[in-house]
C-alpha positions in Angstrom: 126.4 73.4 126.3 129.0 71.2 128.0 130.1 70.9 131.6 133.9 71.1 130.9 135.8 73.8 132.6 137.7 76.4 130.6 141.1 75.5 132.2 143.8 73.1 130.9 143.0 69.5 131.5 145.2 67.5 133.9 146.3 65.2 131.0 147.9 68.2 129.3 149.9 69.1 132.4 151.1 65.5 132.7 152.2 65.6 129.1 154.3 68.7 129.8 155.8 67.1 132.9 156.8 64.0 130.9 158.4 66.2 128.2 160.3 68.2 130.8 161.6 64.9 132.3 162.8 63.8 128.9 164.8 67.1 128.6 166.3 66.6 132.0 167.3 63.0 131.0 168.9 64.2 127.8 170.9 66.9 129.7 172.1 64.3 132.1 173.1 62.0 129.3 174.9 64.8 127.6 176.9 65.6 130.7 177.8 62.0 131.2 179.0 61.7 127.6 181.0 64.9 128.0 182.7 63.6 131.2 183.5 60.3 129.5 185.0 62.1 126.5 187.1 64.2 128.9 188.4 61.0 130.7 189.3 59.4 127.3 191.1 62.5 126.2 193.1 62.6 129.4 194.1 58.9 128.9 195.2 59.5 125.3 197.2 62.6 126.2 199.0 60.7 129.0 199.7 57.8 126.7 201.2 60.2 124.1 203.4 61.9 126.7 204.6 58.6 128.1 205.5 57.4 124.6 207.3 60.7 123.9 209.4 60.6 127.1 210.0 56.8 126.8 210.6 56.0 130.5 211.5 52.4 129.7 214.7 53.5 127.9 215.7 55.6 130.9 215.0 52.7 133.3 217.3 50.5 131.4 220.0 53.1 131.5 219.9 53.5 127.7 222.0 50.4 127.2 219.3 48.4 125.5 218.1 49.4 122.0 215.9 47.5 119.5 217.6 47.8 116.1 215.0 46.0 114.1 212.5 43.2 114.0 210.7 41.0 111.5 207.7 38.7 111.8 208.4 35.1 110.9 205.0 33.6 111.7 201.8 34.6 113.3 203.3 34.8 116.8 207.0 34.4 116.1 209.5 37.3 115.5 213.2 37.8 115.0 214.4 40.8 116.9 217.9 42.4 116.8 218.8 44.1 120.1 221.8 46.2 120.8 223.4 46.0 124.2 226.4 48.3 124.5 228.7 47.1 121.7 226.9 43.8 121.0 224.1 42.9 118.7 221.9 39.9 119.8 219.6 38.2 117.3 216.7 36.8 119.3 213.9 34.5 118.4 210.7 35.6 120.2 207.6 33.5 120.2 205.3 31.3 122.3 206.3 33.0 125.5 210.0 32.2 124.9 213.1 34.2 123.9 216.0 32.3 122.4 219.4 33.7 121.4 220.0 32.9 117.8 223.2 34.8 117.1 225.6 37.3 118.7 227.9 39.7 116.9 229.9 42.9 117.4 227.8 46.0 116.6 229.0 47.9 113.6 230.6 51.3 114.3 228.2 54.2 114.1 229.4 57.0 111.9 230.1 60.2 113.8 228.5 63.5 113.0 231.7 64.8 111.3 231.8 61.9 108.9 228.2 62.0 107.9 228.4 65.5 106.4 226.6 68.6 107.5 223.5 66.8 108.8 223.5 64.9 112.0 220.9 62.2 112.7 219.6 64.0 115.8 219.0 67.3 113.9 215.5 68.5 114.4 213.0 68.6 111.6 212.4 72.4 112.0 216.1 73.1 111.4 216.2 70.9 108.3 213.0 72.4 107.0 214.3 76.0 107.5 217.5 75.1 105.6 215.5 73.5 102.7 213.3 76.6 102.5 216.3 78.9 102.4 217.9 76.7 99.8 214.8 76.6 97.6 214.3 80.4 97.9 217.9 81.1 96.8 218.9 82.4 100.2 221.1 79.6 101.3 224.4 80.8 99.8 224.3 78.9 96.6 222.0 79.6 93.7 219.2 77.3 92.6 220.8 76.4 89.3 224.2 75.6 90.8 225.0 72.3 92.4 
C-alpha cells in the first residue's frame, strides 16, 4: 500500500508543542494581570486610608479648615477658610490666591445647646437610637410626640 509509518507525524507533534506554548503564554499573562490588579488594589487601599486619617490637617495643627467653596468660572473658585477665629474669603484661580474679605467666625453651638445629638456622634449610635425609637423601645411610644 503506502510507505508511511504508523506513528504520529512530526507535524502533529509540532502542533501540540505550539498549543502548549500558547497555554504557557496565557498562564504568564494571567499571572501578570493578577499582579497588576494586586498593585492597583494596594494603591487604592493606601489612598483610602490616607484620606481617612487626613495627615494634612494634623500637619497644620488643625488650625486650618475649609468651610466651603464655590466655582465661579472654569478655573476660578471662591473658598472660605477658617483659621482659628477668623474666616477668610479667598479667590483662587490662575495660580493665584487673593484675599477678598476677612471676618470674625460665627460662634459654634456647643453640644449642650444643640439638643441630644452632637455633630460628632457616630452613625451607628444614631442608627441604633432610630431603630429603638421605631420599634417602640426608646421610652416613648410611636404615636406620641
